C-alpha positions as CSV (number, residue, x, y, z in Angstrom):
1,M,0.0,0.0,0.0
2,Y,2.7,2.5,1.0
3,D,6.4,2.5,0.2
4,Q,9.2,4.2,2.1
5,Q,9.9,6.6,-0.8
6,G,6.6,8.4,0.1
7,A,4.2,7.0,-2.5
8,L,1.0,5.0,-2.3
9,D,1.8,1.9,-4.3
10,D,-1.7,0.5,-4.8
11,V,-4.7,1.8,-2.9
12,Q,-8.0,0.2,-3.9
13,L,-11.3,1.0,-2.1
14,S,-14.8,-0.3,-2.9
15,L,-17.4,2.4,-2.3
16,L,-21.2,2.0,-2.5
17,V,-23.0,5.4,-2.7
18,E,-26.8,5.5,-2.8
19,A,-28.5,8.3,-4.8
20,R,-31.9,9.0,-3.3
21,N,-34.9,11.0,-4.5
22,A,-36.8,11.9,-1.3
23,N,-39.5,13.7,-3.3
24,A,-42.8,11.7,-3.2
25,R,-44.4,13.5,-6.2
26,S,-41.8,14.2,-8.8
27,A,-39.1,12.3,-10.6
28,A,-35.6,13.7,-10.2
29,S,-32.6,13.8,-12.6
30,F,-29.0,13.8,-11.5
31,S,-26.1,15.1,-13.5
32,R,-22.5,16.2,-13.1
33,L,-22.0,13.8,-10.2
34,E,-18.3,13.7,-9.1
35,L,-16.8,12.4,-5.9
36,R,-13.1,12.7,-4.9
37,L,-11.2,10.2,-2.7
38,A,-8.5,12.0,-0.8
39,F,-5.8,11.4,1.8
40,G,-4.4,14.4,3.8
41,G,-6.1,16.8,1.4
42,G,-4.5,15.3,-1.7
43,V,-6.9,13.8,-4.3
44,L,-6.2,10.2,-5.1
45,A,-9.1,9.3,-7.4
46,K,-12.1,10.9,-9.0
47,L,-15.4,9.0,-9.3
48,R,-18.1,10.1,-11.7
49,A,-21.5,8.9,-12.9
50,D,-23.3,9.6,-16.2
51,P,-26.6,11.5,-15.9
52,F,-29.5,9.4,-14.6
53,G,-33.1,9.8,-13.4
54,L,-35.0,8.4,-10.4
55,P,-38.7,8.0,-9.9
56,P,-40.5,9.6,-6.9
57,R,-39.0,8.1,-3.7
58,G,-36.5,6.1,-5.8
59,T,-33.0,5.1,-5.0
60,L,-30.0,3.9,-7.1
61,P,-26.9,2.3,-5.7
62,L,-23.7,3.5,-7.4
63,A,-20.8,1.1,-6.9
64,Y,-17.3,2.4,-7.4
65,V,-13.8,0.9,-7.1
66,A,-11.5,3.8,-6.4
67,R,-7.9,3.0,-7.3
68,A,-4.7,5.0,-6.9
69,Q,-1.3,3.7,-8.0
70,G,2.0,5.5,-7.4
71,A,0.3,8.6,-5.9
72,P,3.2,10.7,-4.4
73,L,2.9,12.0,-0.9
74,D,4.8,15.1,0.4
75,A,6.7,14.9,3.7
76,T,3.6,15.9,5.7
77,R,1.4,13.3,4.1
78,S,4.1,10.7,4.4
79,A,4.4,11.3,8.1
80,A,0.6,11.2,8.4
81,M,0.5,7.9,6.5
82,E,3.2,6.4,8.7
83,A,1.3,7.4,11.8
84,A,-2.0,6.0,10.4
85,L,-0.4,2.7,9.5
86,R,1.1,2.5,13.0
87,D,-2.3,3.2,14.5
88,G,-4.1,0.7,12.2
89,V,-6.6,3.3,10.8
90,V,-6.0,5.3,7.6
91,P,-8.4,8.3,7.3
92,F,-9.7,9.0,3.8
93,G,-11.9,11.8,2.7
94,V,-14.7,11.5,0.2
95,D,-16.2,14.7,-1.0
96,G,-18.1,15.9,-4.1
97,E,-21.2,17.2,-5.6
98,A,-24.1,16.4,-7.9
99,R,-26.7,18.6,-9.7
100,T,-30.3,17.6,-9.1
101,A,-33.4,18.8,-10.9
102,W,-37.1,18.1,-10.8
103,K,-40.3,19.9,-11.9
104,I,-43.0,21.3,-9.6
105,A,-46.5,20.7,-11.0
106,G,-44.8,19.8,-14.3
107,L,-44.0,23.4,-15.0
108,V,-41.4,25.1,-12.7
109,G,-38.0,23.5,-12.8
110,V,-36.2,23.3,-9.5
111,H,-32.4,22.7,-9.6
112,H,-29.9,22.4,-6.8
113,W,-26.3,21.4,-6.1
114,T,-25.9,18.9,-3.4
115,R,-22.4,18.8,-1.8
116,L,-21.3,15.8,0.1
117,A,-18.3,15.4,2.6
118,C,-17.5,12.1,4.3
119,E,-14.7,10.9,6.5
120,L,-13.9,7.2,5.9
121,R,-11.7,5.4,8.4
122,F,-10.1,2.4,6.8
123,F,-8.9,-0.3,9.2
124,W,-6.1,-1.7,7.1
125,P,-5.3,-4.9,9.1
126,N,-8.5,-6.6,7.9
127,G,-9.6,-4.3,5.1
128,T,-12.8,-2.9,6.6
129,A,-14.2,0.6,7.1
130,L,-14.9,1.7,10.7
131,H,-17.8,4.0,11.5
132,F,-17.8,6.9,9.1
133,S,-19.8,10.1,9.0
134,C,-21.1,12.2,6.1
135,N,-22.5,15.8,5.8
136,S,-24.4,17.2,2.9
137,K,-25.6,20.7,1.9
138,S,-27.8,21.9,-0.9
139,K,-28.1,25.1,-2.8
140,F,-31.4,25.8,-4.7
141,W,-32.3,27.9,-7.6
142,F,-35.5,28.0,-9.8
143,F,-36.0,28.0,-13.6
């Protein structure tokens, strides 16, 4: 996973993200979905999805395999990785955004950006994720 020259040899994480339309009356469309996997503030991988739609109260699981090979780490990130490996838990960040749209009464378009930020704690000795937390924020505009 990590070499002594300060690079991540091969990081591979499987992530399952669920897109959800909580609106009970209107279908929703999602576009420009992009998530970024990071360590110590440095982006290791970008995860994207093609535009898709969801029916009212619909969900769609989005499965990703994020892979980073040979990602260089500066001295600060190398020290953080060494400490994380010693402690058994490597903290990764997953953040991103998606544009969502739906129509009210079939006439007025409502659009918003949803921003997501998660802290994923990877327990490397057995390859599992420990408890993680996510926050999201939306910004609305009408058309």
